[in-house]
C-alpha positions as CSV (number, residue, x, y, z in Angstrom):
1,M,36.9,1.9,5.0
2,T,35.9,-1.6,6.5
3,T,37.5,-5.0,4.7
4,D,34.5,-5.4,3.2
5,G,34.1,-2.3,1.2
6,N,31.9,-0.5,2.8
7,S,32.1,2.7,5.3
8,P,31.7,1.9,8.8
9,G,28.2,3.9,8.6
10,D,27.2,2.1,5.7
11,A,24.0,-0.5,5.7
12,A,25.0,-3.7,5.2
13,P,24.7,-5.0,2.0
14,E,21.6,-6.7,0.8
15,R,21.8,-10.9,1.2
16,Q,21.9,-13.0,-2.0
17,L,20.5,-16.6,-2.2
18,A,24.4,-17.7,-2.1
19,D,24.4,-15.9,1.2
20,Y,21.2,-17.8,2.7
21,L,22.7,-21.2,1.5
22,G,25.9,-20.7,2.9
23,F,24.1,-20.1,6.0
24,A,22.5,-23.3,5.9
25,R,26.0,-25.2,4.9
26,A,27.4,-23.6,8.0
27,H,24.8,-24.5,10.3
28,G,25.1,-28.3,9.0
29,A,28.7,-27.8,9.6
30,T,28.5,-26.7,13.1
31,S,26.0,-30.0,13.7
32,D,25.4,-32.2,10.9
33,S,24.5,-32.5,7.3
34,R,20.8,-33.2,8.2
35,Q,20.7,-30.0,9.8
36,W,21.5,-28.5,6.5
37,I,19.1,-30.3,4.6
38,S,16.6,-29.1,7.5
39,D,17.6,-25.5,7.0
40,L,17.2,-25.4,3.4
41,E,13.4,-27.2,3.7
42,D,12.4,-24.6,6.0
43,M,13.6,-22.0,3.6
44,L,11.8,-23.4,0.7
45,R,9.0,-23.4,2.8
46,V,9.2,-19.5,3.7
47,A,9.5,-19.2,0.0
48,W,6.5,-21.1,-1.0
49,V,4.3,-19.1,1.4
50,L,5.6,-15.9,0.0
51,M,5.2,-16.8,-3.6
52,T,1.8,-15.8,-5.6
53,P,-0.1,-18.0,-7.5
54,D,1.8,-17.4,-10.6
55,Q,5.2,-17.5,-9.4
56,L,4.0,-21.0,-7.8
57,A,2.9,-22.5,-11.2
58,A,6.3,-21.0,-12.7
59,F,8.0,-23.1,-10.0
60,R,5.9,-26.4,-10.7
61,G,6.3,-26.0,-14.4
62,H,10.1,-25.5,-14.3
63,P,12.3,-27.7,-16.4
64,D,14.6,-28.3,-13.3
65,I,11.6,-29.1,-11.0
66,L,9.8,-31.3,-13.3
67,A,13.3,-33.5,-13.8
68,I,13.2,-33.9,-9.9
69,E,9.6,-34.9,-9.9
70,E,10.6,-37.1,-12.6
71,A,13.6,-38.5,-11.2
72,A,11.4,-39.1,-8.1
73,G,9.0,-41.4,-10.2
74,G,6.1,-38.7,-9.8
75,T,5.6,-39.4,-6.0
76,S,6.9,-37.8,-2.9
77,A,6.7,-40.6,-0.7
78,P,10.2,-42.2,0.1
79,P,10.9,-45.4,-1.8
C-alpha cells in the first residue's frame, strides 16, 4: 500500500476540480499571481470549448455567473 492509499499497481485516481485549481495555484506560487489567473483563464477556455450548447446556456444563466456580470457593469471591458 502506498501513502495515498493505492496499491502500487493501481491506476492514479481521477483528478477533481480542486486538483486543477491547485495546479494553477501552485504554478502561480512558483512564478507570480498573474500566472495563476492565466492558468485559470486557460482552463475555463478549454471547458468552454468542450461544453454543449445546453451546458453553455446553463452556464450563462447561472446565478453566480450573472452576479459576476452585474458586478462588472454588464461589460467585459476593463474600466
